[in-house]
C-alpha positions as a Markdown table, in Angstrom:
| # | Residue | x | y | z |
|---|---|---|---|---|
| 1 | Met | 98.8 | 92.8 | 110.9 |
| 2 | Ala | 100.1 | 96.7 | 110.8 |
| 3 | Lys | 102.5 | 98.5 | 110.1 |
| 4 | Thr | 105.7 | 100.1 | 111.4 |
| 5 | Gln | 107.4 | 103.3 | 109.6 |
| 6 | Arg | 111.3 | 102.9 | 111.3 |
| 7 | Gln | 113.8 | 105.1 | 110.2 |
| 8 | Leu | 116.6 | 103.9 | 109.2 |
| 9 | Thr | 120.0 | 105.0 | 108.1 |
| 10 | Ala | 121.7 | 105.0 | 105.2 |
| 11 | Val | 125.7 | 105.0 | 104.8 |
| 12 | Tyr | 127.1 | 105.8 | 101.4 |
| 13 | Gln | 130.6 | 106.9 | 100.3 |
| 14 | Lys | 133.2 | 106.4 | 97.2 |
| 15 | Arg | 135.1 | 104.5 | 96.9 |
| 16 | Gly | 137.5 | 104.3 | 93.2 |
| 17 | Arg | 135.2 | 104.6 | 90.5 |
| 18 | Gly | 132.5 | 103.1 | 92.2 |
| 19 | Tyr | 130.3 | 103.6 | 95.4 |
| 20 | Ile | 128.9 | 101.3 | 98.2 |
| 21 | Gly | 126.6 | 101.7 | 101.3 |
| 22 | Trp | 125.0 | 100.5 | 104.4 |
| 23 | Ile | 122.3 | 100.4 | 107.0 |
| 24 | Glu | 123.5 | 100.8 | 110.4 |
| 25 | Glu | 120.8 | 99.5 | 112.1 |
| 26 | Ile | 121.4 | 96.4 | 110.0 |
| 27 | Pro | 123.8 | 93.7 | 110.4 |
| 28 | Gly | 124.3 | 92.3 | 106.5 |
| 29 | Ala | 122.7 | 95.0 | 104.4 |
| 30 | Asn | 125.6 | 96.4 | 102.4 |
| 31 | Thr | 126.3 | 96.9 | 98.6 |
| 32 | Gln | 128.6 | 98.3 | 96.3 |
| 33 | Gly | 127.9 | 99.4 | 92.7 |
| 34 | Ala | 129.0 | 101.7 | 89.9 |
| 35 | Thr | 126.6 | 104.5 | 90.3 |
| 36 | Phe | 125.3 | 106.0 | 93.8 |
| 37 | Ala | 121.8 | 105.5 | 91.7 |
| 38 | Glu | 123.2 | 101.7 | 91.7 |
| 39 | Val | 124.4 | 101.7 | 94.7 |
| 40 | Lys | 120.9 | 103.3 | 96.0 |
| 41 | Glu | 118.7 | 100.8 | 94.1 |
| 42 | Asn | 120.9 | 97.7 | 95.2 |
| 43 | Leu | 120.3 | 99.2 | 99.4 |
| 44 | Lys | 117.3 | 98.8 | 99.1 |
| 45 | Glu | 117.4 | 95.5 | 97.7 |
| 46 | Ala | 119.8 | 94.3 | 100.0 |
| 47 | Val | 118.0 | 95.0 | 102.6 |
| 48 | Gly | 114.1 | 93.2 | 101.9 |
| 49 | Leu | 117.0 | 90.3 | 101.1 |
| 50 | Val | 118.3 | 90.8 | 104.7 |
| 51 | Ile | 114.9 | 91.5 | 106.3 |
| 52 | Glu | 113.1 | 88.3 | 104.7 |
| 53 | His | 116.0 | 86.4 | 105.2 |
| 54 | Val | 115.0 | 86.7 | 109.1 |
| 55 | Leu | 110.9 | 86.4 | 109.3 |
């Protein structure tokens, strides 16, 4: 099976002492974290979980 690459839009916002993030094109792919680096890593994991659930 050939791999397909897509460009997705990650949105990050500072909220209080932490950050939130989500992917515009994937409902349910959202997360939060204490630092920007943490929310980026959490968002990668969230996307993986959503895709795994769909497949």
